[in-house]
C-alpha positions as CSV (number, residue, x, y, z in Angstrom):
1,M,-72.1,-36.8,-29.0
2,S,-71.2,-39.9,-31.0
3,E,-67.8,-41.4,-31.0
4,N,-67.4,-40.3,-34.6
5,N,-67.4,-36.7,-33.5
6,F,-64.4,-37.2,-31.2
7,D,-61.0,-36.7,-32.9
8,I,-58.0,-37.8,-30.8
9,Q,-55.6,-35.6,-32.9
10,S,-57.4,-32.4,-32.0
11,P,-56.3,-28.8,-32.8
12,P,-56.1,-26.1,-30.1
13,C,-59.1,-25.2,-27.9
14,V,-61.0,-22.4,-29.7
15,L,-61.4,-20.5,-26.4
16,C,-58.0,-20.7,-24.7
17,G,-55.8,-21.6,-27.6
18,W,-54.0,-24.4,-25.7
19,T,-53.3,-27.7,-27.3
20,D,-52.9,-29.5,-23.9
21,N,-55.1,-32.5,-23.3
22,C,-55.3,-32.9,-19.6
23,P,-58.8,-33.9,-18.4
24,E,-57.9,-33.6,-14.7
25,K,-57.0,-29.9,-15.1
26,Y,-58.9,-28.6,-18.1
27,G,-61.8,-31.1,-18.5
28,E,-62.2,-33.4,-21.4
29,K,-60.9,-32.0,-24.7
30,R,-63.1,-32.9,-27.7
31,T,-63.1,-32.0,-31.4
32,Y,-66.6,-31.8,-32.9
33,V,-65.9,-32.4,-36.6
34,E,-69.3,-31.4,-37.8
35,Y,-69.2,-28.1,-36.0
36,N,-65.4,-27.5,-36.6
37,L,-65.0,-26.9,-32.9
38,T,-62.3,-28.1,-30.4
39,L,-63.1,-27.3,-26.8
40,H,-61.8,-28.0,-23.3
41,N,-64.9,-28.7,-21.2
42,Y,-63.9,-26.4,-18.3
43,C,-63.1,-23.5,-20.7
44,L,-66.7,-23.8,-22.0
45,L,-68.3,-24.1,-18.6
46,M,-66.4,-21.1,-17.1
47,S,-66.7,-18.7,-20.0
48,S,-68.5,-15.6,-18.8
49,G,-70.6,-14.7,-21.8
50,I,-72.4,-18.0,-22.4
51,W,-74.9,-20.3,-20.7
52,Q,-76.8,-23.5,-21.5
53,R,-79.9,-22.6,-23.5
54,G,-80.5,-26.1,-25.0
55,E,-81.2,-29.5,-23.7
56,E,-78.4,-31.9,-22.7
57,D,-78.5,-33.6,-26.1
58,E,-78.4,-30.3,-28.1
59,G,-75.2,-28.7,-29.4
60,V,-72.3,-29.3,-27.1
61,D,-73.7,-30.7,-23.8
62,G,-76.6,-28.2,-24.0
63,F,-74.5,-25.2,-25.2
64,L,-75.9,-24.2,-28.6
65,V,-73.3,-24.0,-31.4
66,E,-74.3,-20.5,-32.4
67,D,-73.8,-19.3,-28.8
68,I,-70.3,-20.9,-28.7
69,R,-69.3,-19.1,-31.9
70,K,-70.5,-15.8,-30.4
71,E,-68.5,-16.4,-27.3
72,V,-65.4,-17.1,-29.3
73,N,-65.9,-13.9,-31.2
74,R,-66.4,-12.0,-27.9
75,A,-63.3,-13.4,-26.3
76,A,-61.2,-12.7,-29.4
77,R,-61.4,-9.0,-28.5
78,L,-60.3,-9.5,-24.8
79,M,-56.7,-9.7,-23.7
80,C,-55.6,-12.2,-21.0
81,N,-54.2,-10.3,-18.0
82,I,-51.8,-13.1,-17.4
83,C,-50.3,-14.2,-20.8
84,R,-51.2,-11.0,-22.6
85,K,-52.8,-12.9,-25.5
86,K,-56.3,-12.5,-26.9
87,G,-59.2,-14.9,-26.3
88,A,-59.7,-14.4,-22.6
89,S,-63.2,-15.6,-22.2
90,I,-63.3,-15.7,-18.4
91,G,-63.7,-12.7,-16.2
92,C,-63.5,-12.1,-12.4
93,V,-67.0,-11.6,-10.9
94,A,-65.8,-9.3,-8.1
95,P,-67.4,-5.8,-8.3
96,K,-65.3,-3.3,-10.3
97,C,-62.7,-6.0,-11.2
98,K,-62.1,-6.0,-15.0
99,R,-59.5,-8.8,-15.2
100,S,-60.0,-11.4,-17.9
101,Y,-58.0,-14.6,-18.5
102,H,-57.9,-18.0,-20.1
103,F,-58.9,-21.0,-18.0
104,P,-55.4,-22.6,-18.0
105,C,-53.8,-19.3,-17.3
106,G,-56.1,-18.7,-14.4
107,L,-55.1,-22.1,-12.9
108,Q,-51.4,-21.2,-13.1
109,K,-52.2,-17.8,-11.4
110,E,-54.2,-19.6,-8.7
111,C,-57.6,-18.2,-9.6
112,V,-60.6,-19.9,-8.1
113,F,-63.3,-21.4,-10.4
114,Q,-66.6,-22.5,-8.7
115,F,-68.2,-25.4,-10.5
116,M,-71.7,-24.8,-9.2
117,E,-74.7,-22.6,-9.6
118,D,-73.7,-19.9,-12.2
119,F,-70.1,-21.0,-12.5
120,R,-68.4,-18.0,-11.0
121,S,-64.7,-17.2,-11.4
122,Y,-62.5,-15.1,-9.1
123,C,-59.1,-13.7,-9.9
124,W,-56.0,-14.1,-7.8
125,E,-56.7,-11.0,-5.7
126,H,-60.5,-11.5,-5.1
127,K,-60.6,-15.3,-4.7
128,P,-62.3,-16.8,-1.6
129,V,-59.9,-17.9,1.2
130,Q,-60.3,-20.0,4.3
131,I,-60.1,-18.3,7.6
132,F,-57.4,-19.5,10.0
133,S,-57.4,-18.4,13.7
134,D,-54.2,-17.1,15.3
135,N,-54.2,-19.8,18.0
136,E,-54.2,-22.7,15.5
137,S,-51.1,-24.9,15.3
138,R,-48.8,-23.9,12.4
139,E,-46.9,-27.2,12.6
140,P,-47.2,-29.2,9.4
141,S,-49.2,-32.4,9.4
142,Q,-50.0,-35.2,7.0
143,C,-52.3,-34.8,4.1
144,T,-55.1,-37.3,4.9
145,I,-55.1,-38.5,1.3
146,C,-51.5,-38.8,0.2
147,L,-50.0,-38.8,3.8
148,D,-47.2,-36.4,2.7
149,L,-46.6,-33.3,4.9
150,V,-48.9,-30.3,4.3
151,E,-48.2,-26.8,5.6
152,H,-50.8,-25.2,7.9
153,L,-50.7,-21.9,6.0
154,P,-53.3,-19.9,4.0
155,L,-52.0,-21.1,0.6
156,Y,-53.9,-21.8,-2.6
157,S,-52.4,-25.4,-2.6
158,V,-53.6,-26.1,0.9
159,L,-57.2,-26.7,2.0
160,R,-58.6,-27.5,5.5
161,S,-61.6,-29.6,6.3
162,P,-64.6,-27.6,7.4
163,C,-65.9,-30.4,9.6
164,C,-62.8,-31.9,11.2
165,K,-60.4,-29.8,13.2
166,N,-56.7,-30.1,12.3
167,T,-57.5,-32.1,9.1
168,W,-55.6,-30.7,6.1
169,F,-55.3,-31.6,2.4
170,H,-53.4,-30.8,-0.7
171,R,-55.7,-29.1,-3.2
172,E,-54.4,-31.4,-5.9
173,C,-55.1,-34.5,-3.8
174,L,-58.6,-33.4,-3.2
175,Q,-59.3,-32.6,-6.8
176,Y,-58.1,-36.0,-7.9
177,Q,-60.2,-37.7,-5.2
178,A,-63.3,-35.6,-6.3
179,L,-62.9,-36.6,-9.9
180,S,-62.7,-40.2,-8.9
181,A,-65.4,-40.3,-6.3
182,G,-68.0,-38.1,-8.0
183,I,-70.8,-36.2,-6.2
184,F,-72.3,-39.3,-4.6
185,F,-69.1,-40.5,-2.9
186,F,-66.9,-37.4,-2.4
187,R,-66.8,-36.6,1.3
188,C,-64.4,-35.9,4.2
189,A,-61.9,-38.7,4.5
190,V,-61.9,-38.5,8.3
191,C,-65.5,-38.0,9.5
192,N,-67.3,-39.0,6.3
193,N,-69.3,-35.7,6.3
194,K,-70.7,-35.1,2.9
195,D,-72.9,-31.9,2.8
196,K,-70.7,-29.5,4.7
197,F,-67.5,-30.8,3.2
198,Q,-68.7,-30.6,-0.4
199,K,-70.2,-27.1,0.1
200,E,-66.8,-25.8,1.3
201,M,-64.8,-27.6,-1.4
202,L,-67.0,-26.2,-4.2
203,R,-66.6,-22.7,-2.7
204,M,-62.8,-23.2,-2.8
205,G,-62.8,-24.3,-6.5
206,I,-62.8,-28.1,-6.3
207,H,-64.7,-29.6,-9.2
208,I,-67.0,-32.4,-8.2
209,P,-68.5,-34.0,-11.3
210,E,-72.1,-35.2,-11.2
211,K,-71.4,-38.8,-11.9
212,D,-71.0,-42.1,-10.1
213,A,-67.6,-43.0,-8.6
214,S,-65.1,-44.4,-11.1
215,W,-65.1,-47.7,-9.3
216,E,-68.9,-48.0,-9.7
217,L,-68.7,-47.6,-13.5
218,E,-66.4,-50.6,-14.1
219,D,-68.0,-53.6,-15.7
220,N,-68.5,-56.4,-13.1
221,A,-66.6,-54.3,-10.6
222,Y,-67.9,-56.3,-7.7
223,Q,-68.2,-59.6,-9.3
224,D,-65.5,-61.1,-7.0
225,L,-67.5,-60.1,-3.9
226,L,-70.3,-62.3,-5.0
227,Q,-68.1,-65.4,-4.9
228,C,-67.1,-67.1,-1.6
229,Y,-63.5,-68.5,-1.8
230,Q,-63.8,-72.2,-1.2
231,H,-60.1,-73.3,-0.7
232,C,-57.7,-72.9,2.2
233,D,-54.3,-71.6,1.0
234,V,-52.5,-71.5,4.4
235,R,-49.2,-73.3,4.2
236,R,-50.1,-75.6,7.1
237,C,-53.8,-76.3,6.8
238,L,-55.1,-77.6,10.2
239,C,-58.4,-78.9,9.0
240,R,-58.6,-82.7,9.0
241,N,-61.5,-82.6,6.5
242,G,-59.2,-81.1,3.8
243,R,-58.6,-77.6,2.4
244,D,-61.9,-77.4,0.7
245,Y,-64.0,-78.1,3.8
246,N,-66.1,-75.1,5.0
247,K,-67.6,-75.4,8.5
248,P,-70.7,-73.3,8.8
249,D,-70.4,-70.3,11.2
250,R,-73.8,-71.1,12.6
251,H,-72.6,-74.5,13.7
252,L,-69.6,-72.9,15.4
253,R,-71.7,-70.4,17.2
254,M,-74.0,-73.1,18.5
255,K,-71.0,-75.0,19.9
256,R,-69.7,-71.9,21.6
257,E,-73.1,-71.2,23.1
258,E,-73.1,-74.8,24.4
259,A,-69.6,-74.3,26.0
260,S,-70.8,-71.0,27.5
261,N,-73.7,-72.7,29.2
262,I,-71.5,-75.4,30.6
263,L,-69.0,-72.8,31.9
264,K,-71.9,-71.0,33.6
265,E,-72.7,-74.2,35.5
266,L,-69.1,-74.3,36.7
267,T,-69.2,-70.7,38.0
268,Q,-71.7,-71.9,40.7
269,Q,-68.7,-73.1,42.6
270,I,-67.3,-69.6,43.0
271,T,-67.9,-68.1,46.4
272,T,-68.0,-64.5,47.7
273,K,-64.7,-65.0,49.5
274,T,-62.1,-62.8,47.7
275,T,-58.5,-63.4,46.7
276,R,-56.5,-60.4,45.5
277,L,-53.7,-60.9,43.0
278,N,-51.1,-58.2,42.8
279,I,-49.9,-58.2,39.1
280,N,-46.9,-56.6,37.5
281,T,-47.7,-56.4,33.8
282,E,-43.9,-56.2,33.0
283,N,-43.6,-59.7,34.3
284,I,-47.1,-61.2,34.0
285,W,-46.1,-64.8,34.4
286,K,-43.9,-64.4,37.5
287,S,-46.5,-62.4,39.4
288,A,-49.3,-64.6,38.3
289,L,-47.4,-67.7,39.4
290,K,-46.7,-66.1,42.7
291,G,-50.4,-65.2,43.2
292,F,-51.7,-68.7,42.2
293,R,-49.2,-70.4,44.6
294,Q,-50.0,-68.2,47.6
295,R,-51.5,-70.2,50.5
296,N,-54.8,-68.4,50.6
297,F,-55.4,-68.8,46.9
298,R,-58.5,-71.0,46.1
299,P,-59.8,-71.4,42.6
300,T,-63.3,-71.1,44.0
301,N,-62.6,-67.6,45.5
302,T,-63.7,-64.5,43.7
303,I,-60.6,-63.0,42.1
304,E,-59.7,-59.3,42.3
305,V,-56.7,-58.0,40.3
306,K,-54.5,-55.0,41.3
307,F,-51.9,-53.8,38.8
308,T,-48.9,-52.6,40.7
309,N,-46.8,-50.9,38.0
310,C,-49.3,-48.6,36.2
311,K,-48.4,-45.0,35.8
312,N,-52.0,-43.9,36.4
313,R,-53.0,-46.1,39.3
314,I,-56.1,-44.3,40.2
315,K,-57.8,-44.8,36.9
316,T,-56.4,-48.3,36.3
317,D,-57.3,-49.6,39.8
318,S,-60.9,-48.4,39.4
319,L,-61.4,-50.5,36.2
320,I,-63.8,-53.4,36.7
321,G,-62.1,-55.0,33.7
322,S,-58.7,-55.4,35.4
323,K,-59.4,-59.1,35.9
324,H,-60.3,-59.7,32.3
325,L,-57.3,-57.7,31.2
326,F,-55.1,-59.8,33.4
327,F,-56.4,-63.0,32.1
328,Q,-56.0,-61.8,28.5
329,L,-52.3,-60.9,29.1
330,L,-51.8,-64.2,30.9
331,M,-53.3,-66.3,28.0
332,L,-51.1,-64.4,25.6
333,H,-48.0,-65.1,27.6
334,I,-48.8,-68.8,28.0
335,Q,-49.5,-69.1,24.2
336,N,-46.0,-67.6,23.4
337,S,-44.1,-69.4,26.3
338,S,-41.6,-72.2,26.0
339,L,-44.3,-74.7,27.1
340,F,-45.7,-74.7,23.5
341,E,-44.3,-75.0,20.0
342,G,-45.8,-74.2,16.6
343,S,-47.0,-71.1,14.8
344,S,-50.8,-70.6,15.2
345,A,-52.0,-74.1,16.2
346,K,-49.6,-75.2,19.0
347,N,-48.6,-78.5,20.6
348,L,-46.8,-79.0,23.9
349,L,-43.0,-78.7,23.9
350,V,-40.8,-80.5,26.3
351,D,-39.0,-78.1,28.6
352,P,-37.1,-80.0,31.3
353,Q,-36.8,-77.0,33.6
354,A,-40.5,-76.2,33.3
355,L,-41.4,-79.8,34.0
356,K,-39.2,-79.8,37.1
357,E,-40.9,-76.6,38.3
358,N,-44.4,-78.1,37.6
359,L,-45.2,-75.2,35.2
360,Y,-47.3,-77.4,32.9
361,F,-49.6,-78.0,35.8
362,E,-49.8,-74.3,36.6
363,A,-50.5,-73.3,33.0
364,G,-53.4,-75.8,32.8
365,K,-54.7,-74.5,36.1
366,M,-54.5,-70.9,34.9
367,I,-56.4,-71.7,31.7
368,A,-59.1,-73.5,33.7
369,V,-59.4,-70.6,36.2
370,S,-59.5,-68.0,33.4
371,L,-62.4,-69.7,31.6
372,V,-64.5,-70.3,34.6
373,H,-63.9,-66.8,36.0
374,G,-64.9,-65.0,32.8
375,G,-61.5,-64.7,31.1
376,P,-60.8,-65.2,27.3
377,S,-60.5,-68.6,25.7
378,P,-57.1,-69.9,24.7
379,G,-57.9,-70.5,21.0
380,F,-54.3,-71.6,20.1
381,F,-54.4,-75.4,20.7
382,S,-53.8,-77.8,17.7
383,K,-56.6,-80.3,17.2
384,T,-54.0,-83.1,18.0
385,L,-53.2,-81.6,21.4
386,F,-56.9,-81.1,22.2
387,D,-57.7,-84.7,21.2
388,C,-54.8,-86.0,23.4
389,L,-56.3,-84.1,26.4
390,V,-59.9,-85.3,26.0
391,Y,-59.5,-88.8,24.3
392,G,-56.1,-89.8,25.6
393,P,-52.8,-89.8,23.6
394,E,-53.1,-93.5,22.7
395,N,-56.2,-92.8,20.7
396,V,-54.8,-89.9,18.6
397,K,-53.1,-90.2,15.2
398,P,-50.9,-87.1,14.5
399,N,-50.2,-85.7,11.1
400,L,-47.2,-84.0,9.5
401,D,-48.5,-80.5,10.2
402,D,-48.1,-81.2,13.9
403,V,-44.3,-81.3,13.6
404,A,-42.9,-77.9,14.5
405,D,-39.2,-78.7,14.1
406,A,-38.2,-77.9,10.5
407,G,-35.4,-80.4,10.4
408,V,-37.5,-83.3,11.7
409,M,-40.3,-82.4,9.2
410,Q,-37.9,-82.4,6.3
411,T,-36.5,-85.8,7.3
412,I,-40.0,-87.3,7.6
413,K,-41.0,-85.8,4.3
414,K,-38.0,-87.5,2.6
415,I,-39.3,-90.8,3.8
416,K,-42.9,-90.1,3.1
417,Y,-42.4,-88.9,-0.5
418,S,-39.8,-91.6,-1.5
419,E,-40.9,-92.8,-5.0
420,S,-39.0,-96.1,-5.1
421,L,-37.8,-98.8,-2.8
422,S,-34.2,-98.0,-3.5
423,S,-34.6,-94.3,-2.7
424,L,-36.5,-95.2,0.5
425,Q,-33.8,-97.6,1.6
426,S,-31.1,-95.0,0.8
427,T,-33.0,-92.3,2.9
428,V,-33.4,-94.7,5.8
429,H,-29.7,-95.5,5.7
430,D,-28.8,-91.8,5.7
431,C,-31.1,-91.2,8.7
432,Y,-30.0,-94.3,10.7
433,D,-29.0,-92.3,13.8
434,F,-32.1,-90.2,13.7
435,L,-34.4,-93.3,13.5
436,A,-32.4,-95.1,16.2
437,A,-32.7,-92.2,18.6
438,A,-36.5,-92.2,18.1
439,G,-36.7,-96.0,18.5
440,C,-38.2,-96.3,15.0
441,L,-35.9,-98.7,13.3
442,R,-37.8,-101.3,11.3
443,P,-36.9,-103.5,8.3
444,I,-37.7,-101.9,4.9
445,T,-38.6,-104.6,2.3
446,A,-41.3,-102.8,0.3
447,L,-42.2,-99.2,-0.6
448,G,-45.4,-99.4,1.5
449,D,-43.3,-99.8,4.6
450,K,-42.7,-96.0,4.5
451,D,-46.2,-95.4,5.8
452,L,-45.7,-97.4,8.9
453,L,-42.3,-95.7,9.4
454,V,-43.7,-92.2,9.0
455,N,-46.5,-93.0,11.5
456,D,-44.0,-94.3,14.0
457,L,-42.0,-91.1,13.7
458,L,-45.0,-88.8,14.1
459,I,-46.2,-90.6,17.2
460,H,-42.7,-90.4,18.7
461,H,-42.1,-86.7,18.0
462,V,-45.6,-85.4,18.5
463,I,-47.0,-87.6,21.3
464,K,-44.5,-89.9,23.0
465,R,-42.0,-87.1,23.8
466,I,-44.6,-85.0,25.6
467,I,-46.3,-87.7,27.7
468,S,-45.0,-86.3,31.0
469,P,-45.8,-82.6,30.3
470,L,-49.1,-83.7,28.8
471,E,-50.2,-85.5,32.0
472,S,-49.1,-82.6,34.2
473,F,-51.0,-80.2,31.9
474,R,-54.1,-82.4,32.2
475,Q,-54.0,-82.4,36.0
476,G,-53.9,-78.6,35.9
477,L,-57.0,-78.5,33.6
478,K,-58.9,-80.6,36.1
479,T,-59.2,-77.4,38.3
480,L,-62.8,-76.5,38.9
481,G,-63.9,-79.6,37.0
482,L,-63.0,-78.1,33.5
483,L,-61.3,-81.2,32.0
484,E,-64.2,-83.4,33.0
485,K,-66.6,-81.2,31.1
486,M,-64.1,-81.1,28.1
487,E,-64.2,-84.9,28.0
488,M,-68.0,-84.9,28.1
489,Y,-68.5,-82.2,25.5
490,P,-65.4,-82.2,23.3
491,D,-67.0,-80.6,20.2
492,A,-68.2,-77.6,22.3
493,F,-64.9,-77.0,24.0
494,S,-62.9,-77.6,20.8
495,S,-64.4,-74.3,19.6
496,L,-62.8,-72.5,22.5
497,F,-59.5,-74.2,22.6
498,C,-58.7,-74.6,18.9
499,Q,-60.3,-71.6,17.2
500,K,-59.8,-67.9,17.8
501,P,-62.8,-65.9,19.1
502,E,-65.1,-64.6,16.5
503,K,-64.0,-61.1,15.3
504,L,-66.1,-58.4,16.8
505,S,-68.6,-56.9,14.3
506,A,-71.2,-54.1,14.4
507,E,-73.9,-56.7,14.3
508,A,-72.4,-58.7,17.2
509,L,-72.2,-55.6,19.4
510,S,-75.7,-54.5,18.4
511,D,-77.1,-57.9,19.4
512,L,-75.0,-58.0,22.6
513,F,-76.3,-54.7,24.0
514,T,-80.0,-54.4,24.9
515,I,-81.3,-50.8,24.3
516,H,-83.3,-49.2,27.1
517,C,-84.7,-45.8,26.1
518,S,-87.6,-43.6,27.1
519,P,-90.2,-42.5,24.5
520,D,-88.5,-39.1,23.9
521,V,-85.3,-40.8,22.7
522,N,-87.0,-42.1,19.6
523,E,-87.8,-38.5,18.6
524,V,-84.1,-37.7,18.3
525,G,-83.0,-41.0,16.8
526,G,-80.9,-42.3,19.7
527,A,-81.2,-45.9,18.8
528,D,-80.5,-45.2,15.1
529,F,-77.4,-43.1,16.1
530,W,-76.1,-46.0,18.2
531,T,-76.4,-48.6,15.4
532,G,-75.2,-46.2,12.8
533,Y,-72.1,-45.4,14.9
534,L,-71.3,-49.1,15.2
535,Q,-71.4,-49.4,11.4
536,D,-69.1,-46.4,11.0
537,V,-66.6,-47.9,13.4
538,E,-66.7,-51.3,11.7
539,S,-66.0,-49.7,8.3
540,G,-63.0,-47.7,9.7
541,E,-64.7,-44.3,9.6
542,S,-63.8,-43.6,13.3
543,I,-60.8,-43.1,15.5
544,V,-61.9,-45.8,17.9
545,T,-62.5,-49.5,17.4
546,L,-65.3,-51.9,18.3
547,Q,-62.9,-53.4,20.9
548,D,-62.6,-49.9,22.5
549,I,-66.3,-49.5,22.7
550,L,-66.7,-52.9,24.4
551,F,-63.9,-52.2,26.8
552,F,-65.3,-48.8,27.6
553,A,-68.7,-50.3,28.6
554,T,-67.6,-53.7,30.1
555,G,-63.9,-53.7,30.8
556,C,-63.4,-56.5,28.3
557,F,-61.7,-56.2,24.9
558,S,-63.5,-59.3,23.6
559,I,-66.7,-61.2,24.5
560,P,-65.7,-63.8,27.1
561,P,-66.8,-67.4,26.4
562,I,-68.9,-67.4,29.5
563,G,-70.6,-64.2,28.5
564,F,-71.5,-61.2,30.6
565,D,-73.3,-61.0,33.9
566,P,-75.3,-58.8,34.0
567,K,-76.0,-58.6,30.3
568,P,-74.8,-55.4,28.6
569,T,-77.3,-52.6,28.1
570,V,-77.4,-49.2,26.4
571,K,-79.3,-46.4,28.1
572,F,-80.0,-43.0,26.6
573,L,-80.0,-40.4,29.4
574,P,-79.7,-36.6,29.8
575,V,-75.9,-36.8,30.2
576,H,-73.4,-34.6,28.5
577,Y,-71.0,-37.3,27.5
578,P,-71.0,-41.2,27.3
579,I,-70.5,-43.1,30.6
580,G,-69.2,-46.6,30.8
581,N,-70.6,-48.3,34.0
582,R,-68.5,-51.5,34.0
583,L,-70.0,-52.7,37.2
584,L,-73.3,-53.1,35.5
585,N,-72.0,-53.5,31.9
586,C,-74.1,-50.5,31.1
587,L,-73.3,-47.9,28.5
588,E,-75.0,-44.6,29.2
589,L,-75.3,-42.4,26.1
590,P,-76.2,-38.8,25.7
591,I,-79.4,-37.6,23.9
592,T,-78.3,-35.5,20.9
593,R,-80.2,-33.8,18.1
594,T,-77.7,-34.7,15.3
595,Y,-75.7,-37.8,14.5
596,E,-72.5,-35.7,14.1
597,N,-72.9,-34.4,17.7
598,F,-73.5,-38.0,18.9
599,K,-70.4,-39.3,17.1
600,N,-68.2,-36.5,18.3
601,K,-69.1,-37.1,21.9
602,M,-68.4,-40.8,21.5
603,E,-65.1,-40.3,19.8
604,F,-63.9,-37.7,22.3
605,T,-64.9,-39.6,25.5
606,I,-63.8,-43.1,24.5
607,R,-60.5,-42.0,23.0
608,N,-59.5,-40.0,26.1
609,T,-60.8,-42.6,28.6
610,L,-58.8,-45.4,27.0
611,R,-55.6,-43.5,26.3
612,G,-54.2,-44.4,29.7
613,V,-55.1,-48.1,29.3
614,R,-53.4,-48.3,25.9
615,E,-50.2,-46.8,27.4
């Protein structure tokens, strides 16, 4: 129907007599001037004495005008059992039930209108209901859509998911979501089931329009996704090449692969002789320090880790991943310790007590042992700190972003951004004691002298102050020959020390695990179920994470820089539930007929297995 046929100032609906214009409740309300008709779309669809006899472009959406007039005349003789007024065009389809009502009245009385097939309507006494078993919990839970509490009661305003146990919704929330998502995107918000979920919601009176989702209909809705943002907006950009520099991911991966191969060479030093470390996770640093300083500790020994303070010792002690978990906790403690300063990219901080106790050496040693023994990479070093380690502090020029002390940074900025010689001299005069303490006093005779002064201050506060802890730290990194390799391959190791590990993705895990399956597995889609499940997890349509899956199979929450030995595999076997064989880095998966069954088994097993680890 053309725009000219739509009158915003429309009279009452000829079927229900209501003037309300609420598309979410009553459907779109239109006035067709040439036919002298005003209609709510839902009033027309649900009327009992009319059906579409024309094509979509005939009459009113396929309802012929003469049929509509006949229906209006028929309804004019019927009284609404709710408001007691004439014009009740909708009747209950239950056998022997003679109730009639207007569509808006039916909504108020909690009737159910099924927007499918022959558009049936049920009165408040005969409407379909959902069955609740007596043993189900009656405690209220959150509506999965609005997150407000929803009662677990057989109420009209409450609906339960047919595919996810203990998943409840407000009817109103579901209706708004259905109108927005349309038939192609409306599905269970928890498990993403579409067919079973839509069938039940239609039965219970949720209208799912046959249209694309509202977000799909917007002009250029995804235009921003086609553009790659090319500028770094972080307050302290650490890239020496500027905020607009974009290092290709492929180049980074190549550098990390190079570092991985070098680390594998260093692992050849490790012997079969074992050293056990008893670790208390509540004081990871103290127990690690005690273990590394024990007489029988050798960096070349195979390391076993026993957690001594776990509530569930049997399960935790059996984890092959205890060592990786220990190194992960240890790296996190070192990163946040008093040995370093800064936010994300850190430099060494002078701690006299730590220097006295030789803790900088121990921290360097722990990082070296972690990398060679298959632990995670540090990923928190500033480029300046890394360059000091591999090139020597005398060959490194720090920048203002390396200054962690806000007061020191502010003083250096005043000097750096002085716009005249007089303002520069005034600033230097005000900072005399500060400059004297740093040994950076110099005559200021020209505005250009500020650059030399700033450079002197940066070298003092970023490099000269940390010479002693830096040297001790370097000695620790020499353990197992790591520092020597860092000096030989600085670009490769910079990717491990200065950049966080690449975030796990479905593609990365799919590439990591080699699939071994027998011919009969292909018949039930085992490999497809596995890759499809990884994609669901990545998109947030799962109660577990990619890290959970990796840990379940290998005992590691991230892919170690050195990689896995043996390489991770997936096997489809006649087992009831998934099995994570961490000794072999093998994930044994059940053969199922449907993807839903496969996903449910994965969710149940991984969630329950890792519950103790999370605690």
